C-alpha positions as CSV (number, residue, x, y, z in Angstrom):
1,X,98.6,209.4,78.3
2,X,94.9,209.9,79.1
3,X,94.1,211.7,75.8
4,X,95.8,208.8,73.9
5,X,93.9,206.2,75.8
6,X,90.6,208.0,75.2
7,X,91.3,208.4,71.5
8,X,92.0,204.7,71.2
9,X,88.8,203.9,73.2
10,X,86.6,206.2,71.2
11,X,87.9,204.9,67.8
12,X,87.6,201.3,68.8
13,X,84.4,200.9,70.9
14,X,81.3,200.5,68.8
15,X,78.0,200.9,70.6
16,X,74.5,199.8,70.1
17,X,71.8,202.2,69.2
18,X,68.9,200.7,71.0
19,X,70.5,198.8,74.0
20,X,73.2,201.1,75.1
21,X,75.7,199.9,77.7
22,X,77.9,202.5,79.4
23,X,81.6,202.1,79.5
24,X,81.4,201.1,83.2
25,X,79.0,198.3,82.3
26,X,81.2,197.1,79.4
27,X,84.6,197.2,81.0
28,X,86.0,195.4,84.0
29,X,86.9,197.7,86.9
30,X,90.6,196.9,86.1
31,X,90.2,197.8,82.4
32,X,88.3,201.0,83.3
33,X,91.0,202.1,85.6
34,X,93.8,201.1,83.2
35,X,92.3,203.2,80.5
36,X,92.3,206.2,82.9
37,X,88.5,206.5,82.8
38,X,88.3,206.6,86.6
39,X,90.0,210.0,86.5
40,X,87.0,211.6,84.5
41,X,84.5,213.6,86.4
42,X,80.9,212.2,86.4
43,X,80.0,214.9,83.8
44,X,82.9,214.0,81.5
45,X,82.0,210.3,81.7
46,X,78.4,211.1,81.0
47,X,79.4,213.2,78.0
48,X,81.6,210.4,76.7
49,X,78.8,207.8,77.1
50,X,76.5,210.2,75.3
51,X,78.9,210.6,72.4
52,X,79.4,206.8,72.1
53,X,75.6,206.3,72.1
54,X,75.3,208.4,68.9
55,X,78.4,207.1,67.0
56,X,79.5,203.9,65.3
57,X,76.6,201.5,65.7
58,X,77.2,197.8,65.6
59,X,74.8,194.8,65.6
60,X,75.4,192.6,68.7
61,X,74.6,188.9,68.1
62,X,75.1,187.7,71.7
63,X,72.9,188.8,74.6
64,X,72.5,187.7,78.2
65,X,69.2,186.4,79.8
66,X,68.1,190.0,80.5
67,X,68.6,191.0,76.8
68,X,71.7,193.1,77.5
69,X,74.6,192.7,74.9
70,X,77.5,190.5,75.7
71,X,80.6,192.0,74.2
72,X,83.1,189.2,75.2
73,X,81.2,185.9,75.6
74,X,83.0,183.6,78.1
75,X,82.3,180.5,75.9
76,X,84.2,181.9,72.9
77,X,88.0,182.1,73.5
78,X,89.9,184.6,71.5
79,X,93.1,183.1,70.2
80,X,95.3,183.2,67.1
81,X,94.5,180.6,64.4
82,X,95.4,179.7,60.8
83,X,93.3,178.5,58.0
84,X,93.2,178.8,54.2
85,X,91.2,181.3,52.3
86,X,89.0,179.8,49.6
87,X,89.6,181.1,46.1
88,X,91.9,183.7,44.5
89,X,93.4,186.5,46.6
90,X,95.1,189.6,45.3
91,X,94.5,192.1,48.0
92,X,91.8,194.0,49.9
93,X,89.3,196.4,48.3
94,X,87.8,198.2,51.2
95,X,84.8,196.0,51.7
96,X,86.3,192.5,51.0
97,X,84.7,189.4,52.3
98,X,86.8,186.2,52.8
99,X,85.5,182.6,53.2
100,X,87.9,180.2,55.0
101,X,88.2,176.5,54.7
102,X,87.0,176.1,58.3
103,X,83.6,177.6,57.3
104,X,84.1,181.0,58.8
105,X,83.4,184.2,56.9
106,X,85.3,187.4,57.7
107,X,85.0,190.8,56.2
108,X,87.3,193.8,56.0
109,X,86.6,196.1,58.9
110,X,88.6,199.1,57.8
111,X,88.6,201.2,54.6
112,X,91.5,201.1,52.2
113,X,92.6,199.0,49.3
114,X,95.9,197.1,49.3
115,X,97.4,195.1,46.4
116,X,99.2,191.9,47.0
117,X,100.7,189.2,44.7
118,X,97.8,187.0,43.4
119,X,97.6,183.5,44.9
120,X,95.0,180.8,45.2
121,X,93.8,179.5,48.5
122,X,96.5,181.2,50.6
123,X,97.1,180.5,54.2
124,X,95.8,183.2,56.5
125,X,96.5,183.9,60.2
126,X,93.9,185.8,62.2
127,X,94.9,187.0,65.6
128,X,93.0,188.9,68.3
129,X,93.9,192.5,69.0
130,X,92.9,195.0,71.7
131,X,89.3,196.0,72.4
132,X,87.8,193.0,70.6
133,X,89.2,193.6,67.1
134,X,91.0,191.0,64.9
135,X,93.9,191.3,62.4
136,X,94.3,189.1,59.3
137,X,97.6,188.3,57.7
138,X,97.7,186.6,54.3
139,X,100.6,184.4,53.2
140,X,102.8,186.3,50.7
141,X,101.3,189.7,51.4
142,X,103.2,192.3,53.3
143,X,100.0,194.1,54.5
144,X,97.5,193.1,57.2
145,X,94.0,194.3,57.6
146,X,91.5,194.5,60.5
147,X,88.6,192.1,60.0
148,X,85.4,191.1,61.8
149,X,83.7,187.8,61.7
150,X,80.5,187.5,59.7
151,X,79.7,183.8,60.5
């Protein structure tokens, strides 16, 4: 159980290069314990933080008054929503960017290309997933893709 939780955590937690926040700073005490990280020795936790510091950088757009990154702003609820994609859609190409009719812009956050039946202005559903990620479903397509919001 612990190795699986760590693998998910390592694969899903992006970190900042210049303003690094340790796992203990980023996670609530309950989440830290639920992930089994409380069972690590101080040396193992230090190694894991060091590894995260050097892998998978992300640009954080929200910071608190002291300049530290805010990974889950309180004023932005995470909930499932639907909208319509502007333009023609026939699948994902690995670095696809999607503009929605509500003004939001989302980009594909995982590699891989998927073909879907071509459609104009399809309805999309975007729902929150674990560890801050989002999943996009497009009407008429049997595939979903992990996305991140650009604006």
